[in-house]
C-alpha positions as CSV (number, residue, x, y, z in Angstrom):
1,M,11.7,58.1,-5.0
2,K,8.0,57.2,-5.5
3,T,7.1,54.1,-4.4
4,N,3.9,52.4,-6.4
5,S,2.1,49.3,-6.3
6,K,4.9,47.5,-8.8
7,F,7.7,48.4,-6.4
8,W,6.2,46.8,-3.4
9,I,5.0,43.4,-5.6
10,T,8.4,43.3,-6.3
11,V,9.7,43.3,-2.9
12,L,6.6,40.9,-1.7
13,V,7.9,38.4,-4.6
14,V,11.5,38.9,-3.2
15,V,10.4,38.2,0.3
16,V,8.2,35.2,-0.4
17,L,10.8,34.0,-2.4
18,S,13.5,34.3,0.1
19,F,11.5,32.7,2.4
20,G,10.9,29.8,0.4
21,I,14.1,29.2,-0.6
22,G,15.1,29.2,3.2
23,I,12.5,26.7,4.0
24,Y,13.6,24.2,1.3
25,L,17.3,24.3,2.3
26,Q,16.3,24.0,6.2
27,D,14.4,20.9,4.7
28,L,17.1,19.5,2.7
29,K,19.3,19.6,6.2
30,H,16.5,18.4,8.5
31,K,16.5,15.4,6.3
32,E,20.6,14.9,6.1
33,S,20.4,15.1,10.0
34,T,17.5,12.6,10.4
35,E,19.0,10.0,8.4
36,A,22.3,10.3,10.5
37,A,20.3,9.9,13.5
38,W,18.4,7.1,12.5
39,R,21.5,5.6,11.2
40,A,23.3,6.2,14.5
41,N,19.8,4.9,16.4
42,R,20.3,1.5,14.2
43,F,24.3,1.1,15.4
44,N,23.3,1.6,19.1
45,M,20.3,-0.3,19.2
46,A,22.7,-3.2,17.7
47,R,25.0,-2.7,20.1
48,F,22.5,-2.6,22.8
49,N,20.8,-5.7,21.9
50,K,24.5,-7.2,22.0
51,I,25.1,-6.2,25.4
52,R,21.4,-7.2,26.9
53,D,22.1,-10.9,25.5
54,F,25.4,-11.1,26.8
55,N,23.6,-9.7,30.3
56,L,21.2,-12.8,29.8
57,R,24.0,-15.1,29.5
58,M,25.0,-14.1,32.8
59,T,25.0,-16.6,35.6
60,S,25.7,-16.8,39.1
61,S,29.1,-18.4,38.4
62,N,30.6,-16.4,35.5
63,W,28.5,-12.7,36.6
64,R,31.8,-11.5,37.7
65,F,33.6,-12.2,34.5
66,M,30.8,-10.9,32.4
67,R,30.8,-7.7,34.4
68,D,34.4,-7.1,33.8
69,S,33.7,-7.8,30.6
70,I,31.1,-5.3,29.6
71,E,32.9,-2.4,31.9
72,Q,35.7,-2.8,29.7
73,Q,33.7,-2.7,26.6
74,F,32.0,0.8,27.8
75,D,35.7,2.0,28.7
76,S,36.8,1.2,25.2
77,F,33.7,2.9,23.8
78,M,34.1,6.0,26.0
79,I,37.7,6.3,24.8
80,L,37.0,6.3,21.4
81,R,34.0,8.5,21.4
82,F,36.7,10.7,23.5
83,R,38.9,10.5,20.8
84,K,36.6,11.2,17.7
85,E,35.2,14.4,19.5
86,M,39.3,15.6,20.3
87,D,39.8,14.7,16.3
88,S,37.1,17.0,15.3
89,I,38.3,19.6,17.4
90,K,41.6,19.6,16.3
91,A,40.5,19.6,12.6
92,E,38.1,22.6,13.5
93,N,40.9,24.5,14.6
94,E,43.0,24.1,11.6
């Protein structure tokens, strides 16, 4: 089989197009994950600000009650997160 310049130009065009399509698809996924991260970050910042405000209201007379309430909220958050991860693992296995 003889290879001429037309063949190599075609191969080059296919390779360049493949890279272009791959970069475009990777950029789409990057935008999607960035948007999800920003949504999660806004939610986490709102939770953090609520906890910070809660801590600012803490005084020497109510700190024990406030501390217990914060620990209960964090425990609930960790349980919910664990359940979500277990559900996703079960979904992957099905």
